[in-house]
N, C-alpha and C positions, 0 to 999 in steps of 0.2 A: 777348162775348155768349160762350156758348158753345156748341160746335154737334153737332144728332145724333150716336148711337155712329157710324153709316154712315157718314156727312159724314165726320168725324173720318181713321176708318183709310180712306176715298178718300184721303182728301188724305196719307196719311203714306203710303200708294203712289207716290201722283205725286209725292210730295218724294223719294223714294227714285231712282223711275225717272229726276226730271231731271236730280236733282243730281251728276251726270256729268260736265259736261264746262263749268263755272264758273269755277274757283280762276286760269285764263289770262287770262280775262277780265279780271279782279276784278283782279288784280294790272297788268295793261296799264293798267286804268283812273288806279289808281294813280298811276302814272309820271307819263301825259299833266294829268293834274292839277297833280304838284308839281312834275317837268319845264316840263316842254312838250314834250314828246318822241309819236314813236310809235313804242312798245315791241313788239316779236316777240312773237303772242300760243302762247305755250305749247299743246303737249299738254293733248288733254281728263284732268284727271281723274276717279278714283272718289268717290263718293259725298259730295261737298260738295255741300249747297245751294245755293241760290241768295238771290244779297237777295229777290226776291219770296219766299222760303221762308224767309225771317226778317221778312219781315211779314205773310206769314201763324199765325206763330208766335205773334204777335204777337195772337193774336183764337184761339189758341190755347193753350192751357196743356200742353197734353196733347202736343198734337204736339211742339211748345218743345226738352220733355222727351224726347220720343224722336230728336228733329234732332241734340238735343247728344248724348248719349249712342254716335249713330253720329261723330256727329263728331269724339271726343273716341278712339275709335280713331281711327278716319281719322288725326288729326294725331299719335298716335302710329305708326302706317303710314308717312305722311311721314315725318315727326324719322326714323327712319332713313336712308330713302336721299336724303335732304341731307347725312346726315352722312357713305353711300357714295362719291357721289356730288365734295363737297366736297373729301371725300380724296382722290377719281380726281383729281377737274379739280387738284387740290394738287402731287398727282405729277407730272401731264404739265406742267404750268405749271415745274415746278424743271427740268423735263426738256428745257423749253423756252427755259428763259432762261437754260441751263448752252450746248446748245449754240450762242445765238444769242450770249453771251459770250465760245465757242471764237472765232467768224468775228471778236469783234467785236476781239477780241487778233489774227489769225492778221489784219488788216485792215492793225493797224500795222504788224506783222511786214511784211510786202507793199508801202508803202508805204517803211521805210524801205531796202527790197533793192531797191523800183525806181529810190527816190534816187543809192542807190549803184552801181546797176548804169549808168545815164545818165550821172554823173558819171564811169567806168571809162571807158565806149565814149568820153564827149567827150577823152577825157585819152589813148589810144589812137588817135583820129585825130587830134590835136594830134604826137605822134609820130612817128605814120605820113608826113606830113605836111611836117616837118622832117627822115629822116628821107631823101622823097625829094626834097629840096627841097636835102639835102647829095652825093650822089651827084649830081645836076642838076649839082652846082657845081664836082667835083670833073671830070666828063668837062668842061665848057666847057672847063677850066686844064689840060687833058690831063694830068694827073694819075693816080692808081693805079698801073695794071701801067707805065705809062710812062713813073712815078720812076725805077722800077730802070733801065732803060734805058738813062733819061739820065746816071744815073747813073755805071753802067758806063762811059760815053762820056766820062764828064769830066773833061776834061783840063786844068781847073784844080789849083789851090795843093791842100793837104793842109788845111789851115783849112777855105779853100768847101767842101771834101769831107763832111769830117765835122758841121760849120753843115747841109746838100743833107740831108746823113743823118738828122741828127736832127729839121730839121722834117720829114723820109717821116714816123720812127716816131711824132709829135706827131699828123700827117695821120693818121696809118693807126690810132693811140691814139683819138684824137677820133668815126674812122668808127663804132670797134666798139661804144664804147660806142653810143654815138644809135640805134643799126641793133639795141644789145640789154639795153637801156632800152624799144625800138619793142614788141621781142618781149614781154617782160615786161610791161608794161601791156595786150599784146592779150592773154596769156595769161590775164590781169585780170579784164576786160573780158570772154571767154568764160567762165569760172567762174563771174561775177555771172550772165552773161546766162542758165547755166542754170538757179542759184539763184532769181533769178528766175524763170524758166519753172516750178518745183517747185513754190516762193511760190503764187505763180496760180495752179494748180494745185490746192493744196491749200485753198484762198482760196473756190471753186468749190466743192470737197468739200464746202467747209461753209457754203455758203450754203445748196446742196441739205438737205443735213442739218438747218438752222434754221428751214427752208419747211417741211419731210415733221411736225417736229415741231409747229409753226404750229399745222399743220391736225389734228391729233390733240388737241392743249391747245387749240383755236377750240370743239372737236364735246365738249369734258369740258365746256370752262367753260360752254358752254351749257348743257345738259342741270343742272350746278346749278343755275346761277341758274334755271331753270325749277322745281324744284324747292324752290327758296328760294323761290320767287316763291309759289309753291303755298302750302307753308308756312305764309309768313303772311300769305297772304289767307287761311286758312283758321282760327290763331288771330282773325281779326281780329272773321267773323264767330261764332266761339267767343263770346267777351267780347259781344262787343252779344247775345247769347242768356244769357251771363248774368246779365248788365246790366238784365234783360225778366222773369226769372225771382225775382230780386230785390228788385225792384222799387227799386234803386239810378234807373234813371234815364228815361225813354222814347225806347226806339229808335229814331231818323227814320232815312232815308237821308242828311241832308244833317250828321248826327251820324256815320254812318257815313268817308262821307268825309273831312270835317274831321281826321277821324282822322288818315288815308292823308296831306291836305295836313303836317299839325302834323309828320307820319313824312319828308318832302323836299321839307320849301319849296314859297314858292309860285315860281321859279323864278325864274333876272331873265338879260337876254343884255349881254357884255363892252363896252367901247368898241369899233366895228368900226373898224382903219383905210381906208382908202380903196385899200390893195391886196388889203385885203377880210381878214384879220388880225386878231387879238383877245390881246388880253394874258391868255397860261391863271390867273396868277391872282394877287392882291393882295401887298401883304407886301415884305419888303424880303428881297434874299438872304443866303441862310447861309454859300455853297461853291457855288464856283464851279467852272467846266469847264476840264480838265485834271490834270497828276497831285496826288497833294497823300497826306498822310497820315489812311487808311480810322478811321475816329472808331470806330467799332467794335471792329476788330480790331489797329489800332494799325500798318498796315502799307505802306510805300506804291503806291497803284492811280491809273489810272487812273480819275478819276469822270467816266464817258461827258454828261453833263448841266449842269442850274441848280437850287440847291433854296431855294425861297422859302417864308418861315415867315411868320408874325405874327401870322396872322388865330386860332391855334389850329387844334384836332384839329372838324371840322366845318362848316371855311369849303368854300365855293364853289371848286369848278375850274371851268371854261370852256376846250372846243373853241378852239385859236390861230388853224385853220381850218374849209375845208370840204369834208368829206372822209367817206370809208367807215369804221366801224371797223371792225380787222381782228382787233380781241385785246380781250376784258371778262376779265378772268381773275386768279390771281395766278398771279404770276410774281417765282418763286426767292428773290432777297434783292432785292428789289422792290416786296416785297409785292403784295394788289394794285394792278391795276396795266389802263392805256388804251391802247392803243396806234390812231392813226387818220391813216389812208393820203385825202392828196391829194390823188391819183394823175395826178399833177405831176412825179414822184421825188421828191418831197419827200412827208415825217412826221414827227408827232409822237408822244411816249410819256406817261404821265403817270402818274408811281409814286405807293409807298407811300400808297393812298384807303383810309378808312375803313372798316371789316369792312361789309360792309352800306352803305356808299358810293359803291359802285357805278353811272350809274342809267341808264345803254346796254348796246346787246345788238353782237354783233358779228351783218356785215351791216347796222347802222343807218345811214341816211344822214344827219349832223349840220353844221350851218352854223356857220361864227363866231360867236366868244360866246351858244353854246347852253349851260347848266347839262347838264353831265356828269355830273360824280363831286365829293363831296369832300373836305376833307384829313384828313386820317391821318397814324400813324406804326406802321403793318403793317411785314412785312422786315424789315431788317436795319435799325432807323434807332434814333437819338436824341433825337429828338420831332415833334411833326408839324408837316411842313412837305410839299410838294410837290415831284417832282423832276422837272423838264421836261427831258425828248431833243428836239433839232430830229435826223432822216435825211438826209443827200441821198443817192440813188442805193443805199438800202441801207443803209447804211453812218453811224458817229455820229462823226469828225472834224470838226466841226463846233459852234463857240461859241455857245449860243440864244442869249448876250446882241447881237455886232454883226450875226447872221442877226434877232433879231428889229428891232430899230433899224431892220436895212438896209428891213425892213416897215411900220416907221411905226409899233412898238410900246414903249414901254419896261420892260425888265425891273425889279426890282427899286422 
């Protein structure tokens, strides 16, 4: 039914006034329906009509056309913001990835220096004890300086004198060797202790630098995700209006929500162990934890996690445990990436997520087995797979396969 001109114009003005705070809410509803999570509410957007306005447009073609024209302009502006914030998020994510990579490499170096320093201290202590025991034995036997006096006062034959002289030299040489060795081992231990202190200081410095860059990357990723969600919801509304105006179908709220469900899937929880852990993804292991030849650049590199593949791009990724999402965004060579802090010194991370496949936000609380993302091949990747990482006390020197096995979960 067509409304009188005055009523139509009034609705148009009402539409423009009420369309300032809707995109974030629509994006949040989409995620809640598809993933079963409670995403953060983004800041109000400008000039985006609400769903009520879409319904009103169905009854008023003139109003719908005006809304569509305004919405197209808003989409164009929003796309500029999406491009800007995505570029910034990628830049900050790369900086964070480089900083944490430097920390991870230094953690390996520091651990090696620790082991060498511990071994050197042990060797030096053994040599010290041996030297101390030798001195004590010489004192008991009345050797040392008394040997010279004994030889000078010796009235025995010449052969006996020469024998005792040779024995004294051997004892002296042995004690000198033991003492010299003890000094050298102590110097080595002291030198390695200094190297250990330097390595520990550098590790702490890199830890602080990585944390600072994480916070910057978090802010950039949050803003980028907000702008992306706003744009996606605006485009969905535009499609609904176009469908109405071209008589392709009757636009209903159920149709609109169903479209969002198809985008994200129905959402499902994985199997949770008695200890509260869940398998992060199905599939088989294509690359284990440890040193390997990097499939992208062909160089020898340390693989900090385990790769799970087989489900293809778009396969579900689940939170391995309950915790807080501390990062969700671009992360250097691992592409789109999520990291979850378990709150007890452990954390897990998920790399190579597909574009638009991150389903959680920074600061969100998640539970074990909760659907958080979709498998992809972003970053340095040769195919669709999940790069799964386990950290203990911030360091990646943990093989996820036996770690998860101890939690009652089998990978691969």
